[in-house]
C-alpha positions as CSV (number, residue, x, y, z in Angstrom):
1,M,36.1,25.7,-22.1
2,T,33.0,27.3,-20.8
3,Q,31.7,26.7,-17.3
4,M,29.0,24.5,-18.8
5,E,31.6,22.4,-20.7
6,Y,33.7,21.9,-17.5
7,A,30.6,20.9,-15.6
8,K,29.5,18.4,-18.2
9,K,33.0,16.8,-18.0
10,G,32.8,16.6,-14.2
11,I,35.5,19.2,-13.6
12,A,34.8,21.6,-10.7
13,T,36.1,25.0,-11.5
14,S,37.1,27.6,-8.9
15,Q,34.0,29.5,-9.9
16,M,31.8,26.6,-9.1
17,Q,33.5,25.9,-5.8
18,H,33.1,29.6,-4.8
19,V,29.3,29.5,-5.7
20,A,28.9,26.3,-3.7
21,R,30.5,27.9,-0.6
22,V,28.5,31.1,-0.9
23,E,25.2,29.3,-1.4
24,A,25.9,26.7,1.3
25,L,25.0,23.9,-1.2
26,P,26.9,20.8,-2.2
27,L,29.4,21.3,-5.0
28,E,27.8,18.4,-6.9
29,T,24.5,20.4,-6.9
30,I,26.1,23.4,-8.4
31,M,28.0,21.3,-11.0
32,N,24.9,19.4,-12.0
33,G,22.9,22.7,-12.4
34,V,25.6,24.3,-14.5
35,A,25.9,21.2,-16.7
36,A,22.1,21.1,-17.2
37,G,21.8,24.9,-17.8
38,T,19.5,25.5,-14.8
39,I,22.4,27.5,-13.1
40,V,24.6,30.0,-14.9
41,I,27.9,31.5,-13.6
42,P,28.6,34.5,-15.9
43,A,32.4,34.6,-15.9
44,N,34.1,35.9,-19.0
45,I,37.7,34.6,-19.1
46,N,38.9,38.2,-19.6
47,H,37.1,39.8,-16.6
48,K,40.1,39.7,-14.2
49,Q,38.4,41.4,-11.2
50,L,35.4,39.0,-11.1
51,I,34.0,37.5,-8.0
52,P,31.8,34.6,-9.3
53,C,28.1,34.7,-8.9
54,G,25.7,31.9,-9.5
55,I,22.2,32.5,-10.9
56,G,19.5,29.9,-10.8
57,R,16.1,29.1,-9.3
58,I,17.5,26.9,-6.4
59,L,20.1,29.6,-5.4
60,R,19.5,32.8,-3.5
61,T,17.7,35.3,-5.7
62,K,20.1,37.7,-7.3
63,I,19.4,41.3,-8.3
64,N,20.8,43.4,-11.1
65,A,21.3,47.1,-11.2
66,N,21.2,48.9,-14.5
67,I,23.5,51.9,-15.0
68,G,24.9,53.7,-18.0
69,N,24.5,57.0,-19.7
70,S,22.0,58.2,-22.4
71,T,22.4,60.5,-25.3
72,L,21.0,63.3,-23.1
73,S,22.5,62.7,-19.7
74,S,25.4,61.5,-17.5
75,C,29.1,61.0,-18.0
76,P,31.8,58.4,-17.1
77,G,32.3,59.8,-13.6
78,A,28.6,59.7,-12.8
79,E,28.4,56.1,-13.9
80,K,31.4,55.1,-11.7
81,S,29.5,56.7,-8.8
82,K,26.4,54.7,-9.6
83,L,28.4,51.5,-9.8
84,A,30.0,52.1,-6.4
85,I,26.6,52.7,-4.8
86,A,25.0,49.7,-6.5
87,L,27.7,47.4,-5.3
88,H,27.7,48.9,-1.8
89,Y,24.1,48.3,-1.3
90,G,24.2,44.7,-2.6
91,A,23.7,44.5,-6.4
92,D,24.9,41.0,-7.5
93,T,25.4,42.0,-11.1
94,V,25.4,45.3,-13.1
95,M,24.4,46.1,-16.6
96,D,25.9,49.0,-18.6
97,L,23.1,50.2,-20.8
98,S,24.9,53.2,-22.2
99,T,23.6,54.6,-25.4
100,G,25.5,57.9,-25.6
101,G,29.1,58.8,-26.3
102,E,32.1,57.2,-24.6
103,I,30.4,53.8,-24.4
104,T,33.6,51.8,-24.7
105,S,35.5,53.9,-22.1
106,I,32.5,53.7,-19.6
107,R,32.4,49.9,-20.0
108,S,36.2,49.6,-19.6
109,A,36.0,51.7,-16.4
110,I,33.2,49.5,-15.0
111,L,35.1,46.3,-15.8
112,E,38.2,47.6,-14.0
113,Q,36.2,48.7,-10.9
114,S,33.6,46.0,-10.7
115,P,34.0,42.5,-9.1
116,A,30.4,41.8,-10.0
117,P,29.5,40.3,-13.4
118,L,28.8,42.9,-16.1
119,G,26.1,42.7,-18.6
120,T,25.5,44.7,-21.8
121,V,23.0,45.1,-24.7
122,P,25.2,45.1,-27.8
123,I,22.4,46.5,-30.0
124,Y,22.8,49.8,-28.2
125,E,26.4,50.2,-29.2
126,I,25.7,49.0,-32.8
127,V,23.1,51.7,-33.2
128,A,25.4,54.3,-31.5
129,R,28.1,53.5,-34.0
130,Y,26.2,52.8,-37.2
131,G,22.8,54.2,-36.8
132,N,19.5,52.3,-36.6
133,S,19.3,51.3,-40.2
134,D,22.5,49.2,-40.5
135,F,22.3,45.8,-38.8
136,A,24.8,44.1,-41.2
137,R,25.9,40.7,-39.9
138,E,29.6,41.6,-39.8
139,K,28.9,44.8,-37.7
140,I,26.7,42.9,-35.2
141,L,29.4,40.2,-34.8
142,S,32.2,42.8,-34.6
143,V,30.6,44.7,-31.7
144,I,29.7,41.4,-29.9
145,R,33.3,40.2,-30.3
146,E,34.8,43.5,-29.1
147,Q,32.6,43.4,-25.9
148,A,33.5,39.8,-25.3
149,E,37.2,40.5,-25.7
150,Q,36.9,43.4,-23.3
151,G,35.5,41.1,-20.6
152,V,31.7,41.5,-20.6
153,D,30.2,38.5,-18.7
154,Y,26.7,38.4,-20.2
155,M,24.9,40.0,-23.1
156,T,21.3,40.6,-23.8
157,I,20.5,39.5,-27.4
158,H,17.0,40.1,-28.8
159,A,17.1,37.1,-31.1
160,G,13.6,35.7,-30.2
161,L,11.6,38.6,-31.7
162,L,10.8,37.2,-35.1
163,R,9.4,39.3,-37.9
164,K,6.1,37.4,-37.9
165,Y,5.5,38.5,-34.2
166,V,5.7,42.2,-34.9
167,P,2.0,42.5,-36.1
168,L,0.9,40.8,-32.9
169,A,2.7,43.4,-30.8
170,L,1.3,46.3,-32.8
171,K,-2.2,45.4,-31.6
172,R,-1.3,46.4,-28.1
173,K,-2.1,49.5,-26.1
174,L,1.6,50.3,-25.8
175,G,3.1,48.3,-28.6
176,I,6.8,47.4,-28.1
177,V,8.5,49.0,-25.1
178,S,11.8,47.3,-25.2
179,R,14.4,49.6,-26.8
180,G,16.2,46.7,-28.5
181,G,12.9,45.2,-29.5
182,A,11.5,48.4,-31.0
183,L,14.7,49.0,-33.0
184,L,14.7,45.5,-34.4
185,A,11.0,45.6,-35.2
186,A,11.3,48.9,-37.1
187,W,14.3,47.5,-39.0
188,M,12.5,44.3,-39.9
189,Q,9.3,46.1,-41.1
190,E,11.3,48.6,-43.2
191,N,13.6,46.0,-44.8
192,K,11.2,43.1,-44.9
193,K,13.9,40.8,-43.5
194,E,14.1,38.4,-40.6
195,N,15.8,39.4,-37.3
196,P,19.5,39.6,-38.0
197,F,20.4,38.4,-34.5
198,Y,18.3,35.3,-35.0
199,E,19.9,34.6,-38.4
200,A,23.4,35.2,-37.0
201,F,22.8,33.2,-33.8
202,D,25.2,30.4,-34.6
203,E,28.1,32.9,-35.1
204,I,27.1,34.7,-31.9
205,L,27.2,31.3,-30.0
206,A,30.7,30.7,-31.4
207,I,31.9,34.0,-29.9
208,C,30.2,33.4,-26.6
209,Q,31.7,29.9,-26.4
210,Q,35.2,31.3,-27.0
211,Y,35.1,33.8,-24.1
212,D,32.5,32.1,-21.9
213,V,30.0,34.9,-22.3
214,T,26.5,34.0,-20.9
215,L,23.6,34.9,-23.2
216,S,20.7,36.7,-21.6
217,L,18.0,36.0,-24.2
218,G,16.1,39.3,-24.3
219,D,12.3,39.7,-24.2
220,G,11.9,42.3,-26.9
221,L,8.1,41.9,-26.7
222,R,7.8,42.2,-22.9
223,P,4.5,43.9,-21.9
224,G,4.8,47.6,-21.1
225,C,1.5,47.9,-19.3
226,L,-1.0,45.7,-17.5
227,A,-3.3,45.7,-20.5
228,D,-0.7,44.0,-22.6
229,A,0.4,41.4,-20.1
230,S,0.5,37.7,-21.0
231,D,-0.6,38.3,-24.5
232,E,-0.1,36.4,-27.8
233,A,3.0,38.4,-28.7
234,Q,4.8,37.9,-25.4
235,F,4.2,34.1,-25.4
236,A,5.1,33.7,-29.1
237,E,8.5,35.2,-28.4
238,L,8.9,33.0,-25.3
239,D,8.4,29.9,-27.5
240,T,11.3,31.0,-29.7
241,L,13.4,31.8,-26.6
242,G,12.9,28.2,-25.6
243,E,14.3,27.1,-28.9
244,L,17.3,29.4,-28.5
245,V,18.0,28.0,-25.0
246,S,18.3,24.5,-26.5
247,R,20.7,25.8,-29.1
248,C,22.8,27.5,-26.4
249,R,23.0,24.3,-24.4
250,A,24.0,22.3,-27.5
251,A,26.8,24.7,-28.1
252,N,27.9,24.7,-24.4
253,V,27.0,28.3,-24.0
254,Q,25.4,29.4,-20.7
255,A,22.0,31.1,-21.1
256,M,19.3,32.8,-19.1
257,V,16.0,34.1,-20.2
258,E,14.6,37.6,-19.7
259,G,11.0,38.1,-18.7
260,P,8.3,40.6,-18.1
261,G,7.7,43.5,-17.7
262,H,4.3,44.8,-16.5
263,V,2.2,42.0,-15.1
264,P,-0.7,42.1,-12.6
265,L,-0.1,40.0,-9.4
266,D,-2.6,37.3,-10.4
267,Q,-0.6,36.5,-13.6
268,I,2.9,36.3,-12.1
269,E,2.8,32.6,-11.1
270,L,1.5,31.7,-14.6
271,N,4.4,33.6,-16.2
272,M,7.1,32.0,-14.0
273,K,5.8,28.5,-14.6
274,R,5.4,28.9,-18.3
275,E,9.0,30.1,-18.7
276,R,10.2,27.1,-16.7
277,E,8.4,24.6,-18.8
278,I,9.2,26.2,-22.2
279,C,12.8,27.1,-21.5
280,G,13.9,24.0,-19.6
281,D,14.2,25.8,-16.3
282,A,16.8,28.2,-17.6
283,P,17.4,30.9,-15.0
284,F,14.6,33.5,-15.4
285,Y,15.8,37.1,-15.2
286,I,12.8,39.4,-14.8
287,L,12.3,43.2,-14.9
288,G,10.1,43.8,-11.9
289,P,7.5,42.9,-12.8
290,V,5.6,46.2,-12.4
291,V,2.2,45.3,-10.9
292,I,0.3,48.6,-11.4
293,D,0.8,51.3,-13.9
294,C,-0.4,54.4,-12.0
295,A,2.5,55.0,-9.5
296,P,5.2,57.0,-11.3
297,G,7.9,58.0,-8.9
298,Y,7.2,54.9,-6.7
299,D,7.8,52.2,-9.3
300,H,10.7,50.8,-7.2
301,F,8.0,49.8,-4.6
302,V,5.5,48.6,-7.2
303,A,8.1,46.5,-9.1
304,G,9.6,45.2,-5.9
305,M,6.2,43.7,-5.0
306,G,6.1,42.0,-8.3
307,G,9.8,40.9,-8.0
308,M,9.1,39.3,-4.6
309,M,6.3,37.3,-6.1
310,G,8.3,36.4,-9.2
311,A,11.2,35.2,-7.1
312,F,8.8,33.2,-4.9
313,Y,7.4,31.4,-8.0
314,G,10.8,30.7,-9.5
315,A,12.6,33.7,-10.9
316,A,16.4,33.5,-10.4
317,M,17.3,37.2,-10.8
318,L,15.4,40.5,-10.5
319,C,16.4,43.5,-12.5
320,Y,15.8,46.5,-10.3
321,V,13.5,49.3,-11.1
322,T,14.2,52.8,-9.7
323,P,11.9,55.7,-8.8
324,K,12.8,57.3,-12.2
325,E,11.4,54.4,-14.2
326,H,9.1,55.9,-16.9
327,L,10.4,59.4,-15.9
328,G,14.1,59.7,-16.7
329,L,17.7,58.5,-16.3
330,P,18.3,57.5,-12.7
331,N,20.9,59.3,-10.6
332,A,23.0,57.9,-7.8
333,D,20.3,58.2,-5.2
334,D,17.8,56.5,-7.4
335,V,20.2,53.6,-7.9
336,R,20.5,53.2,-4.1
337,R,16.7,53.2,-3.6
338,G,16.2,50.7,-6.4
339,V,18.9,48.3,-5.2
340,V,17.6,48.4,-1.6
341,A,14.0,47.9,-2.7
342,F,14.9,44.8,-4.7
343,K,17.3,43.4,-2.1
344,I,14.2,43.5,0.2
345,A,12.1,41.8,-2.4
346,A,14.7,39.0,-3.1
347,H,15.3,38.4,0.5
348,A,11.6,38.1,1.4
349,A,11.2,35.5,-1.3
350,D,14.3,33.6,-0.2
351,V,13.2,33.5,3.4
352,A,9.8,32.2,2.4
353,L,11.4,29.5,0.2
354,H,13.7,28.4,3.1
355,K,16.9,28.8,1.2
356,P,20.0,27.9,3.2
357,G,21.0,30.6,5.7
358,C,18.7,33.3,4.4
359,R,16.9,33.9,7.7
360,D,20.1,34.2,9.7
361,R,20.1,38.0,9.1
362,D,16.5,38.3,10.4
363,D,17.2,36.2,13.5
364,A,20.3,38.3,14.2
365,I,18.5,41.6,14.1
366,S,15.7,40.2,16.2
367,D,18.2,39.1,18.9
368,A,19.8,42.6,18.7
369,R,16.3,44.3,19.2
370,A,15.6,42.1,22.2
371,K,18.8,43.4,23.8
372,F,18.5,47.0,22.5
373,D,21.8,46.5,20.8
374,W,21.4,49.3,18.2
375,E,24.8,48.8,16.6
376,K,24.1,45.1,15.8
377,Q,20.7,46.1,14.5
378,F,22.3,48.6,12.1
379,A,24.9,46.0,11.1
380,S,22.2,43.5,10.2
381,A,20.1,46.0,8.3
382,L,19.9,45.9,4.5
383,D,20.5,49.7,4.5
384,P,22.5,50.4,7.7
385,E,23.1,54.1,6.9
386,W,19.4,54.8,6.5
387,A,18.4,52.9,9.7
388,R,21.0,54.9,11.7
389,E,19.9,58.2,10.1
390,L,16.3,57.6,11.1
391,R,17.2,56.6,14.6
392,N,19.2,59.7,15.1
393,Q,16.5,61.8,13.6
394,A,13.9,60.4,15.9
395,L,16.1,61.2,18.9
396,Q,16.7,64.7,17.8
397,E,13.0,65.3,17.3
398,S,12.2,63.9,20.7
399,S,10.7,66.2,23.3
400,A,13.3,65.1,25.9
401,P,16.3,63.9,23.9
402,N,18.7,64.0,26.8
403,Q,16.6,61.6,28.8
404,H,16.5,58.9,26.1
405,G,18.8,56.1,26.8
406,S,19.5,53.1,24.6
407,E,16.8,50.8,26.0
408,Y,13.8,52.2,24.1
409,C,13.0,54.2,21.0
410,T,10.8,57.3,20.6
411,M,7.8,55.2,19.2
412,C,6.8,54.1,22.7
413,G,9.2,55.6,25.2
414,P,10.3,53.8,28.4
415,D,6.9,53.3,30.0
416,F,5.1,51.8,27.0
417,C,7.9,49.8,25.6
418,S,6.7,46.2,25.0
419,V,10.2,44.9,24.4
420,R,11.3,46.2,27.8
421,L,8.2,44.8,29.5
422,S,8.8,41.4,27.8
423,A,12.4,41.4,28.9
424,R,11.4,42.1,32.5
425,L,8.8,39.3,32.4
426,K,11.3,36.8,31.1
427,K,13.7,37.8,33.8
428,E,11.1,37.5,36.5
429,S,10.0,34.1,35.3
430,L,13.4,32.5,35.7
C-alpha cells in the first residue's frame, strides 16, 4: 500500500513516525495530513537508502536541489559531486533533470548514494530515447515504470497542460518556458491531439500506486517573466491540476503541485492562496519564485526572496535557483550557493511562522555570540565553512592580527565592541 492508504486505514508506518519525530509534531497530525493529501512522504518502496522526508504546509519548509547533466555539459562524476554538496548543505530532496547520455546510470548512482528523496521528469528521458515527436502511450508508461522500479520517489508529470491552453500561452512575452511544457505544446500543436500524459493519467496512477511514487503535478505553463505572471494560461492549467489532485487522492497516490515561476512580490500571496483553494491544500512546490527579471548571475538571491515570501504564505517546498539560472548548467559551487540561499529563505519563513523548534538555531548562535564562542557560532551557521573562512580572512587582513584575541571581531575591535560593553554592563549590574 501507499503511505496514503496506510494513513487512511489508521496504520502508522515507520516513515510517518520518523517525520513526526523530526517535525516535533504529534503522530496523529502527520497521519491525518497524509490521509487527506495535505502532507506527502515521497518514499518509493525500492529506494533502499531513503531517510523519509515530509512535505506539507504545516511542516518545516523543505528545499529541493536540481542536478543532472545536459546534452552539452557534465558527466556522472560531476553529478555525484553536485549531489554530495547539495546534501551537505541541507537539500531535503534532489531532482535528476538529466537530458544527455547516461541518464539511467546517473540516476542509479544518485539513488545508491542519496538518502534524500529523488525526483525526476520522465519526459526528458522519453525525448532522449525516442525523440520529441514520439509520445506513444506505451513508451510513456514504459519509461515511468522503469523509473519507478529503479526507486524514484517522485516524478514531475505535465498532465495539466491541455491543448486548449496552448494559444493562451502563445500570447505571452516569453511563451512557454517549461522544457516539458514546451515539448508537449509543440507535439500537441503539430499532431492536433490532446496531452498524452493527461490521456494516460489513470495508467500512470496505477504505476505510482504500485511503487508508492508521489506525483509532482508539473506547471508546464508557469510564467517565465514578470510580464506573464498570474495570467489566464497559468491559472487555466492550475484548475486542471486541481482536478488531477482529486484523481490522485481517489487512487491513493500522493501528490504535490508545482508552481511559479517568475512572480512579482505583490502577487505571491495571491498565487499561494489560489493553489491552496483549487488544489485542496496539496503541498505546493514552487520554483523561486523569481521576483525581478534583471539580475542574471544573482538569481539565487532574487528567487530566495520570492521563496521566503512563498513559504510564508503557504508553500511547502522551494526548488532552489542557482546563480547560473538563465545562463547555463550549474556547477558544484553554484549548487552550494543555491542550496544555502534557499535554506536561508525557508528558515526565515519557518521562524516567522513559529514552526516547532525552528528558532532554536538562531537562539543558539546568539548565545554563542554573547560569549564570543566562535566554534559554537560556526556550528550553528547554515554554512559553517563560509563563516569560518570569512572570520579567518578578516583576521589575516587586520592591521594588527597578532593582537586580536577571541573576544571581538575586526568590525569594531576591542574598544568599540558593543557586545563586550554589554557583557561588562551586565556583569556590573549583578
